[in-house]
C-alpha positions in Angstrom: 23.4 5.2 -0.9 23.0 1.7 0.7 22.6 2.7 4.3 19.5 3.5 6.3 17.7 6.4 4.9 14.3 8.1 5.3 11.6 5.7 4.0 8.8 7.0 1.9 6.0 4.6 1.1 2.7 5.2 -0.9 -0.7 5.0 0.4 -4.0 5.6 -1.3 -4.2 8.9 -3.3 -1.2 10.2 -1.5 1.9 9.3 0.4 2.7 8.2 3.8 5.8 9.8 5.4 7.9 7.7 7.7 10.2 10.0 9.9 12.5 8.7 12.7 11.8 10.6 15.9 14.1 8.8 18.4 16.4 6.3 16.7 15.3 2.7 17.7 12.4 3.9 19.8 9.7 5.7 18.0 8.6 6.6 14.4 6.1 8.9 13.0 3.9 7.7 10.2 1.5 10.0 8.4 -1.2 8.7 6.0 -4.2 10.1 4.3 -6.4 9.1 7.2 -4.2 9.7 10.4 -0.9 10.4 12.0 0.6 7.7 14.0 3.3 7.7 16.7 4.6 4.1 16.3 6.9 2.2 18.8 9.7 0.7 16.7 9.5 -2.6 18.6 6.0 -3.2 17.3 6.9 -2.9 13.6 7.1 -6.4 12.1 10.4 -7.2 10.6 9.2 -9.4 8.0 7.7 -9.2 4.5 4.0 -8.9 3.9 3.3 -12.0 1.7 1.9 -11.5 -1.9 -1.6 -13.0 -1.0 -2.3 -10.2 1.3 -1.4 -7.8 -1.4 -3.5 -9.2 -4.2 -7.0 -8.3 -5.5 -8.6 -9.7 -8.6 -5.2 -11.4 -9.3 -3.3 -8.1 -9.4 -0.4 -8.0 -6.9 1.3 -4.8 -5.5 4.7 -4.6 -6.9 4.1 -6.9 -9.8 1.2 -5.6 -11.9 0.6 -2.2 -13.3 -2.5 0.1 -13.8 -2.3 -1.0 -17.5 -2.8 -4.6 -16.3 -5.8 -3.6 -14.3 -7.5 -1.8 -17.1 -7.1 -4.7 -19.5 -9.2 -6.9 -17.2 -11.6 -4.3 -15.4 -11.8 -1.9 -18.4 -10.9 1.8 -18.9 -10.8 4.0 -16.0 -10.3 7.7 -15.6 -7.1 8.7 -13.8 -8.3 10.7 -10.6 -7.1 14.2 -9.9 -3.4 13.8 -8.7 -2.4 15.5 -5.5 1.1 16.9 -5.0 3.8 14.2 -4.3 1.2 11.5 -4.9 0.8 8.6 -7.2 -1.9 8.5 -9.8 -5.0 6.3 -9.1 -7.9 4.7 -10.9 -11.0 3.4 -9.2 -13.8 1.1 -9.9 -17.3 0.9 -8.3 -19.8 -2.1 -8.2 -22.4 -1.9 -10.7 -24.6 -3.9 -8.5 -27.7 -2.3 -7.1 -27.4 -0.9 -3.6 -23.7 -1.8 -3.5 -21.4 1.2 -3.5 -18.1 -0.6 -2.9 -15.2 0.9 -4.6 -11.8 -0.5 -5.3 -8.8 1.8 -5.9 -5.4 1.1 -7.4 -2.5 3.4 -7.2 0.9 3.7 -9.0 3.5 6.4 -9.9 2.6 6.1 -13.6 0.1 4.1 -15.7 2.6 1.6 -16.7 4.6 1.4 -13.4 4.0 -1.3 -10.8 1.1 -0.8 -8.4 2.1 0.6 -4.9 -1.3 0.5 -3.2 -4.9 -1.0 -3.2 -7.9 0.0 -1.4 -11.3 -1.5 -0.8 -13.9 1.1 0.3 -17.5 0.6 1.4 -20.4 2.9 0.6 -20.2 3.8 4.4 -16.9 5.6 4.0 -16.4 9.0 2.6 -14.7 8.8 -0.8 -15.3 12.1 -2.7 -14.0 10.6 -6.0 -16.7 7.9 -6.0 -18.7 9.4 -9.0 -15.6 9.3 -11.1 -15.0 5.5 -10.7 -15.7 3.2 -13.7 -18.5 0.6 -13.0 -17.4 -3.1 -12.8 -19.4 -6.3 -12.3 -16.4 -7.8 -10.4 -16.5 -5.2 -7.6 -18.8 -6.0 -4.7 -18.8 -5.8 -0.9 -17.9 -9.4 -0.9 -14.3 -8.9 -2.1 -11.8 -10.6 0.1 -8.1 -10.4 0.7 -6.6 -13.9 1.2 -10.2 -15.2 1.4 -10.6 -13.9 4.9 -10.1 -10.1 5.1 -13.2 -8.2 3.9 -15.5 -5.4 4.6 -17.7 -5.8 7.4 -15.4 -7.6 9.8 -15.0 -6.3 13.3 -11.8 -5.4 15.1 -11.5 -8.8 17.0 -12.0 -10.6 13.7 -9.3 -8.7 12.0 -6.9 -9.2 14.9 -7.7 -12.9 14.9 -6.5 -13.0 11.3 -3.6 -10.6 11.5 -2.6 -10.4 15.1 -2.2 -7.2 17.1 -1.7 -4.2 15.0 1.4 -2.0 15.1 -0.8 0.8 16.2 -4.5 1.1 17.1 -5.8 4.6 17.2 -9.3 5.9 17.2 -11.2 4.2 14.4 -8.0 3.0 12.5 -5.7 0.0 12.9 -2.2 0.2 11.3 0.0 -2.8 10.6 3.6 -2.0 9.4 6.1 -4.6 7.9 9.7 -3.7 7.4 12.4 -5.8 5.7 15.3 -5.6 3.2 15.6 -7.3 -0.3 18.9 -7.8 -2.2 18.9 -6.0 -5.5 19.0 -8.2 -8.6 21.9 -7.8 -11.0 19.3 -6.2 -13.5 18.4 -3.7 -10.9 22.0 -2.8 -10.0 22.7 -2.2 -13.7 19.7 -0.1 -14.2 20.7 2.0 -11.1 24.2 2.4 -12.5 22.7 3.5 -15.9 20.3 6.1 -14.3 22.7 7.2 -11.6 26.2 7.5 -13.2 27.8 8.2 -9.9 26.7 4.9 -8.5 29.9 2.9 -9.1 32.0 5.3 -7.0 29.4 4.4 -4.1 29.4 0.7 -4.8 29.8 -1.3 -1.6 32.5 -4.0 -1.2 32.1 -7.2 -3.2 30.8 -9.1 -0.2 28.1 -6.5 0.6 25.0 -6.8 -1.6 23.1 -3.5 -2.2 19.5 -3.9 -1.0 16.1 -2.3 -1.1 14.3 -1.2 2.1 10.8 -2.7 1.8 8.1 -1.2 3.8 4.4 -2.6 3.5 1.3 -1.6 5.3 -2.3 -2.5 6.1 -4.4 0.3 7.2 -8.0 -0.6 8.4 -10.8 2.0 9.3 -13.9 1.0 11.3 -17.2 2.6 11.9 -19.2 1.2 14.8 -17.0 -1.9 14.9 -17.4 -2.6 11.2 -14.5 -2.5 8.7 -15.3 0.1 6.0 -12.2 0.8 4.4 -8.8 -1.2 3.8 -5.7 0.1 2.2 -2.7 -2.1 1.5 0.6 -0.7 0.3 4.2 -1.5 -0.4 7.2 0.5 -1.5 10.9 -0.2 -2.0 13.5 2.5 -1.5 17.2 2.6 -1.1 
């Protein structure tokens, strides 16, 4: 229960699947955009800080889609794919600015698992289903520095070398563990009655495996899409 397990983490409009290939050597990560063979030693064993997971004051793992709608207005839930979270999107109401922001979560009232900023140069077939917002524009930035239009070198200057650079995509992976709170342990015991029999020794704290990612897509050396995600599993 508390040992190493397969890690599943959410990306925009779908899921990314993390499968061990050779323990301690290589991993396979599949996203909506690409399939990556990742060297384990290039995965960053640290947490991705909240400022890099925040847009419009909404932070992955802390706010819900309901919170987003309260500020940005009602938005249609996009068609849900199998084994995928639900998503809502907003498009800039400014003329000649087709920038889209997407928020994803497993339920409307559950915590956000992924956010994306997508330019009008990237293909996003649900664009015409997005609600219009005056807050959305191509000038949106993450941590005041990461925004559409950057080139590969500029992104590397901010984030360092990616875990994997492949074709037009860059993938940054972050992996760490977080101790469960007492409330979380009690909730798991309630949902999973068999949990007490699997409870670790008193000196062993149950934990969450935390996997975060930043996936950047470029076209002619221009950042046209950015997806940030985080999921905690045990």
